[in-house]
C-alpha positions as CSV (number, residue, x, y, z in Angstrom):
1,X,24.0,-45.0,28.5
2,X,20.9,-47.5,28.5
3,X,21.5,-50.5,30.4
4,X,21.9,-53.8,28.3
5,X,21.3,-57.2,29.1
6,X,24.6,-58.8,28.7
7,X,23.5,-62.3,28.5
8,X,21.0,-61.8,25.4
9,X,22.2,-64.4,23.1
10,X,19.4,-64.6,20.7
11,X,21.1,-63.8,17.2
12,X,20.0,-60.8,15.0
13,X,20.7,-61.6,11.4
14,X,19.0,-58.7,9.7
15,X,16.5,-55.6,10.3
16,X,13.6,-58.3,10.1
17,X,14.6,-59.7,13.1
18,X,14.3,-56.6,15.2
19,X,11.8,-54.5,13.2
20,X,8.6,-55.3,15.1
21,X,10.2,-54.0,18.2
22,X,9.8,-50.3,16.8
23,X,6.0,-50.5,15.9
24,X,4.8,-49.0,19.1
25,X,2.8,-49.8,21.9
26,X,-0.7,-48.5,20.7
27,X,-2.7,-47.4,23.3
28,X,-0.4,-48.1,25.9
29,X,1.6,-45.4,25.2
30,X,3.6,-43.9,28.7
31,X,5.6,-41.2,29.4
32,X,8.3,-41.1,32.1
33,X,11.4,-38.7,32.9
34,X,15.2,-39.5,34.5
35,X,16.8,-36.3,36.2
36,X,20.7,-36.1,36.9
37,X,21.6,-34.5,39.9
38,X,25.2,-33.5,41.2
39,X,26.4,-33.3,44.7
40,X,29.4,-31.5,46.2
41,X,30.4,-31.3,50.1
42,X,30.1,-27.5,50.8
43,X,31.9,-27.9,54.2
44,X,35.7,-28.6,52.8
45,X,37.7,-26.0,50.9
46,X,37.1,-25.8,47.3
47,X,34.0,-27.8,47.8
48,X,34.7,-30.7,46.4
49,X,32.4,-33.3,45.0
50,X,31.0,-36.1,46.0
51,X,33.9,-39.1,45.8
52,X,33.1,-42.8,45.4
53,X,32.8,-43.8,48.8
54,X,30.1,-41.0,49.2
55,X,28.5,-42.1,46.2
56,X,28.3,-45.7,47.7
57,X,26.6,-44.3,51.3
58,X,24.3,-42.2,49.6
59,X,22.8,-44.9,47.4
60,X,23.1,-47.6,50.0
61,X,21.0,-45.1,52.4
62,X,18.5,-44.4,49.6
63,X,18.5,-48.1,48.9
64,X,16.0,-47.8,45.8
65,X,16.1,-49.3,42.2
66,X,14.8,-45.8,41.3
67,X,18.3,-44.4,41.7
68,X,20.9,-44.9,39.4
69,X,24.5,-44.6,38.7
70,X,26.1,-42.5,36.1
71,X,29.9,-42.8,35.2
72,X,31.3,-40.1,37.7
73,X,30.8,-40.3,41.5
74,X,29.5,-36.9,41.9
75,X,26.2,-37.7,39.8
76,X,23.1,-39.8,40.5
77,X,20.1,-40.3,38.4
78,X,16.5,-40.5,39.8
79,X,14.1,-42.4,37.3
80,X,10.3,-41.7,37.6
81,X,7.5,-44.1,36.9
82,X,6.3,-44.1,33.5
83,X,2.1,-43.4,33.2
84,X,-0.4,-42.3,30.7
85,X,-0.8,-38.5,29.6
86,X,-3.9,-38.4,31.9
87,X,-1.6,-39.5,35.1
88,X,1.1,-36.7,34.3
89,X,0.4,-35.2,37.9
90,X,1.3,-38.7,39.4
91,X,4.7,-38.9,37.3
92,X,5.8,-35.3,38.6
93,X,4.6,-35.9,42.0
94,X,6.7,-39.4,41.9
95,X,9.8,-37.6,40.4
96,X,9.9,-34.5,43.1
97,X,9.5,-36.9,46.0
98,X,12.3,-39.0,44.8
99,X,14.2,-35.9,44.3
100,X,13.6,-34.6,48.0
101,X,14.3,-38.2,49.4
102,X,17.7,-38.0,47.9
103,X,18.5,-34.7,48.5
104,X,17.3,-35.1,52.0
105,X,19.5,-38.4,52.5
106,X,22.6,-36.4,50.7
107,X,22.2,-33.7,53.3
108,X,22.5,-36.0,56.3
109,X,25.5,-36.9,54.8
110,X,26.8,-33.5,54.8
111,X,26.6,-33.2,50.9
112,X,24.4,-30.5,49.0
113,X,23.1,-30.5,45.4
114,X,24.4,-28.2,42.9
115,X,22.5,-25.3,42.2
116,X,23.8,-25.2,38.4
117,X,23.2,-27.8,36.2
118,X,27.0,-28.3,35.7
119,X,29.4,-27.5,38.4
120,X,30.9,-24.6,36.9
121,X,34.4,-25.0,38.8
122,X,35.3,-28.1,38.1
123,X,37.2,-29.8,35.2
124,X,36.5,-32.8,33.0
125,X,39.9,-34.2,34.4
126,X,38.8,-34.0,37.6
127,X,35.5,-35.7,37.2
128,X,36.7,-38.3,35.2
129,X,39.1,-39.3,37.9
130,X,36.5,-41.0,40.0
131,X,35.0,-43.6,37.6
132,X,32.4,-45.9,39.5
133,X,33.0,-49.5,39.2
134,X,30.7,-50.9,36.5
135,X,32.4,-52.6,33.7
136,X,31.0,-50.4,30.6
137,X,31.9,-47.3,32.5
138,X,35.2,-48.6,33.2
139,X,35.9,-49.4,29.7
140,X,34.5,-46.2,28.1
141,X,36.1,-43.9,30.6
142,X,39.1,-45.6,32.7
143,X,40.7,-45.0,30.8
144,X,39.2,-43.7,27.8
145,X,39.9,-43.9,24.3
146,X,42.2,-41.3,23.0
147,X,39.8,-40.7,19.9
148,X,36.8,-40.1,22.4
149,X,38.4,-37.5,24.8
150,X,36.1,-34.8,23.6
151,X,33.2,-37.5,23.9
152,X,33.7,-38.5,27.6
153,X,34.7,-34.9,28.4
154,X,31.2,-34.1,27.7
155,X,29.5,-36.8,29.5
156,X,31.8,-35.7,32.6
157,X,30.9,-32.3,32.5
158,X,27.2,-31.9,31.2
159,X,24.2,-33.2,33.3
160,X,20.7,-33.3,31.7
161,X,17.0,-34.1,32.3
162,X,15.8,-36.9,29.7
163,X,12.0,-37.3,29.1
164,X,10.8,-40.9,27.7
165,X,7.8,-41.5,25.6
166,X,6.6,-44.8,24.6
167,X,5.2,-44.0,20.7
168,X,1.8,-45.5,19.8
169,X,3.0,-46.3,16.4
170,X,6.3,-45.9,14.2
171,X,5.0,-43.0,12.5
172,X,4.2,-41.2,15.8
173,X,7.6,-41.8,16.7
174,X,9.2,-40.1,13.8
175,X,6.8,-37.0,13.9
176,X,7.4,-36.7,17.7
177,X,11.5,-37.0,17.0
178,X,11.2,-34.6,14.2
179,X,9.0,-32.0,15.6
180,X,11.6,-32.1,18.7
181,X,14.6,-31.8,16.7
182,X,13.0,-28.4,15.1
183,X,12.3,-27.4,18.7
184,X,15.8,-28.2,20.1
185,X,17.7,-24.9,19.8
186,X,14.7,-23.4,21.9
187,X,14.6,-26.1,24.3
188,X,17.9,-26.0,25.1
189,X,18.0,-22.4,25.8
190,X,14.6,-22.4,27.4
191,X,16.0,-25.2,30.3
192,X,19.4,-23.5,30.2
193,X,20.5,-23.8,33.8
194,X,24.3,-23.0,33.3
195,X,26.5,-20.4,34.7
196,X,28.8,-18.1,33.1
197,X,31.7,-20.7,33.7
198,X,32.7,-23.7,32.6
199,X,35.8,-25.6,33.9
200,X,36.3,-22.5,36.0
201,X,36.8,-20.4,33.0
202,X,34.4,-17.7,31.5
203,X,32.3,-19.1,29.1
204,X,29.4,-17.4,27.0
205,X,27.7,-19.4,25.0
206,X,25.8,-22.7,25.7
207,X,28.0,-25.2,27.3
208,X,25.9,-28.3,27.2
209,X,25.2,-27.6,23.1
210,X,28.9,-26.8,22.6
211,X,30.2,-29.9,24.3
212,X,27.9,-32.1,22.7
213,X,28.7,-30.6,19.1
214,X,32.6,-30.9,20.0
215,X,32.3,-34.4,21.7
216,X,29.4,-36.2,19.3
217,X,28.8,-34.3,16.0
218,X,31.3,-36.5,14.4
219,X,31.3,-39.2,16.7
220,X,28.5,-42.1,17.7
221,X,25.9,-40.5,15.9
222,X,25.6,-37.4,17.6
223,X,24.2,-34.4,15.7
224,X,21.3,-34.3,13.3
225,X,20.5,-37.4,11.4
226,X,19.9,-36.4,7.6
227,X,17.4,-39.4,7.5
228,X,15.0,-38.0,9.6
229,X,14.1,-35.4,7.4
230,X,14.0,-37.6,4.2
231,X,12.1,-40.4,5.7
232,X,8.4,-40.5,4.3
233,X,7.0,-43.0,6.7
234,X,7.7,-44.1,10.2
235,X,8.8,-47.4,8.8
236,X,11.4,-45.7,6.6
237,X,12.8,-44.1,9.4
238,X,13.3,-47.1,11.5
239,X,14.8,-49.0,8.7
240,X,17.4,-46.0,8.7
241,X,17.7,-46.3,12.2
242,X,18.4,-50.1,12.5
243,X,21.2,-49.6,9.4
244,X,22.9,-47.1,11.5
245,X,22.5,-49.3,14.5
246,X,24.2,-52.1,12.7
247,X,26.9,-50.1,11.4
248,X,28.0,-47.8,14.4
249,X,31.5,-48.2,15.2
250,X,31.4,-49.7,18.7
251,X,34.1,-49.1,21.3
252,X,33.3,-52.6,23.3
253,X,31.3,-55.5,22.5
254,X,30.0,-58.7,24.3
255,X,31.3,-62.2,24.2
256,X,29.1,-65.2,24.5
257,X,29.7,-65.3,28.3
258,X,28.6,-61.6,28.7
259,X,32.1,-60.3,29.4
260,X,33.0,-56.7,27.8
261,X,36.0,-56.3,25.5
262,X,37.1,-52.8,24.6
263,X,38.3,-51.7,21.1
264,X,41.6,-50.0,20.9
265,X,41.8,-46.1,20.3
266,X,41.3,-45.3,16.5
267,X,40.2,-48.7,15.5
268,X,36.4,-47.8,14.0
269,X,36.0,-51.1,11.9
270,X,34.2,-53.1,14.8
271,X,30.4,-52.8,14.4
272,X,27.5,-55.0,15.0
273,X,27.3,-56.2,11.3
274,X,31.3,-57.1,11.5
275,X,30.5,-59.3,14.6
276,X,28.6,-61.7,12.4
277,X,31.9,-63.4,11.2
278,X,32.7,-64.1,14.9
279,X,29.2,-65.7,16.0
280,X,28.8,-62.4,17.9
281,X,25.3,-60.9,16.0
282,X,23.5,-61.3,19.4
283,X,21.0,-59.2,20.9
284,X,23.8,-58.1,23.7
285,X,25.8,-56.4,21.1
286,X,22.8,-54.8,18.8
287,X,21.5,-53.0,22.0
288,X,24.8,-51.9,23.1
289,X,25.5,-50.7,19.6
290,X,22.2,-48.7,19.8
291,X,22.8,-47.4,23.3
292,X,26.0,-45.9,22.3
293,X,24.6,-43.8,19.7
294,X,24.0,-40.3,21.1
295,X,21.8,-37.9,19.2
296,X,19.7,-35.2,20.8
297,X,16.9,-37.4,20.7
298,X,17.8,-40.9,21.2
299,X,15.9,-44.4,20.5
300,X,16.2,-46.8,23.3
301,X,14.3,-50.1,24.9
302,X,11.5,-50.8,26.8
303,X,12.1,-53.9,28.8
304,X,10.1,-56.6,30.6
305,X,10.5,-57.4,34.3
306,X,12.8,-59.8,33.6
307,X,14.8,-57.3,31.3
308,X,13.8,-58.7,27.9
309,X,13.5,-56.2,25.3
310,X,9.9,-55.6,24.5
311,X,9.8,-52.4,22.5
312,X,10.9,-49.0,22.2
313,X,10.7,-45.7,23.2
314,X,11.9,-42.2,22.1
315,X,14.0,-40.0,24.8
316,X,14.4,-36.3,24.6
317,X,17.8,-35.2,25.7
318,X,18.0,-31.5,25.5
319,X,16.7,-30.1,28.9
320,X,19.0,-28.6,31.4
321,X,18.8,-29.2,34.9
322,X,17.3,-26.9,38.0
323,X,14.4,-26.2,39.9
324,X,11.5,-26.3,37.2
325,X,13.7,-27.8,34.6
326,X,12.7,-31.6,34.9
327,X,9.1,-30.4,35.2
328,X,9.0,-28.1,32.2
329,X,10.5,-30.8,29.7
330,X,8.0,-33.3,30.9
331,X,5.3,-31.1,30.6
332,X,6.4,-29.9,27.0
333,X,7.5,-33.5,25.4
334,X,4.5,-35.2,26.9
335,X,1.8,-32.6,25.4
336,X,3.7,-32.6,22.4
337,X,3.4,-36.4,22.0
338,X,-0.2,-36.9,23.6
339,X,-2.0,-33.3,23.0
340,X,-3.2,-33.3,19.2
341,X,-4.2,-29.9,18.7
342,X,-1.4,-28.4,20.7
343,X,1.1,-30.6,18.5
344,X,-0.7,-29.4,15.4
345,X,-0.3,-25.4,16.5
346,X,3.3,-25.9,17.1
347,X,3.8,-27.7,13.7
348,X,2.0,-24.3,12.3
349,X,4.2,-22.0,14.5
350,X,7.3,-24.1,13.2
351,X,6.3,-23.6,9.9
352,X,5.6,-19.8,10.2
353,X,9.4,-19.8,11.1
354,X,10.5,-21.5,7.9
355,X,10.7,-25.1,9.3
356,X,8.8,-26.7,6.4
357,X,9.6,-28.8,3.2
358,X,13.2,-29.3,2.1
359,X,14.6,-26.5,3.9
360,X,14.2,-27.7,7.5
361,X,17.6,-29.6,7.5
362,X,19.9,-26.7,6.8
363,X,18.0,-23.9,8.2
364,X,17.8,-26.3,11.5
365,X,21.8,-26.3,11.5
366,X,21.7,-22.9,11.3
367,X,19.3,-22.4,14.1
368,X,21.3,-24.8,16.4
369,X,25.0,-23.1,15.7
370,X,23.1,-19.7,16.8
371,X,21.8,-21.4,19.9
372,X,25.0,-23.1,20.5
373,X,27.0,-20.0,20.0
374,X,24.5,-17.2,21.3
375,X,27.3,-15.2,22.7
376,X,25.1,-13.9,25.8
377,X,22.3,-13.0,23.5
378,X,19.9,-16.0,24.8
379,X,16.8,-15.9,22.9
380,X,17.8,-12.6,21.2
381,X,19.0,-14.5,18.2
382,X,18.0,-15.8,14.6
383,X,16.0,-18.8,14.8
384,X,14.6,-20.3,11.6
385,X,13.7,-17.3,9.5
386,X,12.7,-15.2,12.7
387,X,13.9,-14.4,15.8
388,X,13.9,-16.8,18.6
389,X,12.4,-14.1,21.5
390,X,9.3,-13.6,19.4
391,X,8.9,-17.3,18.8
392,X,9.1,-18.1,22.7
393,X,6.1,-15.4,23.0
394,X,4.3,-17.6,20.5
395,X,5.0,-20.6,22.0
396,X,3.9,-19.7,25.3
397,X,0.5,-18.4,24.1
398,X,-0.1,-21.9,22.9
399,X,1.1,-24.1,25.7
400,X,-1.1,-21.7,28.0
401,X,-4.0,-22.3,25.9
402,X,-3.8,-26.1,27.0
403,X,-3.3,-25.2,30.5
404,X,-6.9,-26.1,31.6
405,X,-7.2,-29.4,29.5
406,X,-4.1,-30.7,31.0
407,X,-4.9,-29.6,34.4
408,X,-0.9,-27.9,34.8
409,X,-1.5,-24.0,35.3
410,X,0.6,-24.1,38.2
411,X,3.2,-25.9,36.8
412,X,3.5,-24.0,33.6
413,X,4.4,-20.8,35.1
414,X,8.1,-21.1,34.9
415,X,7.9,-21.6,30.9
416,X,5.6,-19.1,30.4
417,X,7.5,-16.4,32.4
418,X,10.8,-17.3,30.6
419,X,9.2,-17.2,27.1
420,X,7.8,-14.0,27.8
421,X,10.1,-12.2,29.6
422,X,13.3,-13.7,28.0
423,X,15.1,-14.3,31.3
424,X,16.2,-18.0,31.3
425,X,17.6,-19.5,34.3
426,X,21.1,-19.1,32.4
427,X,20.9,-15.6,32.0
428,X,19.6,-14.7,35.3
429,X,22.6,-16.6,36.5
430,X,25.0,-14.8,34.2
431,X,23.6,-11.5,35.8
432,X,23.9,-12.2,39.1
433,X,27.1,-14.3,39.5
434,X,29.5,-12.5,36.7
435,X,32.5,-14.0,38.5
436,X,33.3,-17.3,39.5
437,X,34.0,-16.5,43.2
438,X,30.1,-15.1,42.9
439,X,29.1,-18.6,41.6
440,X,31.2,-20.5,44.1
441,X,30.1,-18.7,47.0
442,X,26.5,-18.9,45.9
443,X,26.8,-22.7,45.6
444,X,27.8,-22.8,49.1
445,X,25.5,-20.6,50.8
446,X,22.3,-21.3,48.8
447,X,19.2,-22.5,50.3
448,X,18.8,-25.9,48.7
449,X,14.9,-25.6,50.0
450,X,14.4,-24.0,46.5
451,X,14.2,-27.4,44.6
452,X,11.2,-28.2,46.9
453,X,9.1,-26.0,44.7
454,X,9.3,-26.7,40.8
455,X,6.8,-24.1,39.8
456,X,9.4,-21.5,39.9
457,X,12.4,-20.3,37.8
458,X,15.1,-18.1,38.6
459,X,13.4,-15.2,37.1
460,X,10.9,-15.5,39.8
461,X,13.2,-16.7,42.4
462,X,15.2,-13.7,41.9
463,X,12.3,-11.2,40.8
464,X,13.6,-8.3,43.6
465,X,17.3,-8.7,41.9
466,X,16.6,-8.1,38.5
């Protein structure tokens, strides 16, 4: 959930009051990444997760504003700098340096980073029993509304990387969000680093997609927004987005003193528009309403140094967490946004797989379902009008073609190997760790130094065992 200035009392009476904040940043467009990392204590029986006291200790040791709390105690988020496309390597170096600082500090406290993107043996109930002492998290999670059970379970169990782009224009935003959605079933699987277990039970499908679908598809704007495919321009897309925000049911809202009030379970009558009658149609509540819409590609604020909203970015949220995932996610999302030839070639590739015209929405829904319920097939599923394994190989050829242009040949290696072999990290995990005991034993004993080289994937790391 994006940070919101609780004391912004600027009144918003209609779309015209905020529309210009979605216009884009012109040639000042930048990209950045956020990485969610889970920690546990390998020295104790059952490897308990980092608790609230350890979370505070670790944050105090690192003591940096790039390290952010998430709702549950085992999780911390690393935020990179944001920079133009020409400085991509600098963003990746910054991210990798920060991840190492955090991991080293955790190690000194006896904590270890999870190898897998989720904690395969931990239940949602266990994770939700340790909520960080921040007002908005307490209201959402402690206790959570009965009708939000699947929603909060998703956020507790599933972790991800998020790549943010400040678009040049609203048309640039629409073009890229639409493209990312069309690629989403493929990108979910490409960067998957799940084990074959969830909450200690065997799970063959994509856990993140499955829990996201169950928890968000019919709640808080998750799923595929239909207006994404009907909008004829960036301006029309933004009009629909603003209308969605203003009518999004709120489970909490700010008063004029900056205090949060929770909305009871089952009450979906409180929206930003409904708050006008109480004189609470203030910016704090508008941006809170926007921050509690969680689609796979989210629109979120850009802020000045004083916390004032100065514009918007889009945030791609379909990437798993592991050795290469943050790097692969950043390369792909940034290249699509800023390398025009690559973006055009990907559009042509998507069109050859049927993603063009009025057929997009229905075909994409089917492709999402195939990826979400892949049943251990991974890339060997229908995607659009073709097969994802073949799409992956063509995708690899296109991204390899721009390697020299963006000076990312080494960094692209995991993407290329996964696309051409079909061995996603998630697939390798299921082959090497077929039993829950295999998973938990590996968690305790693996060398966490593997994360210091983001230019490898599981297929490369375990080549001799495959």
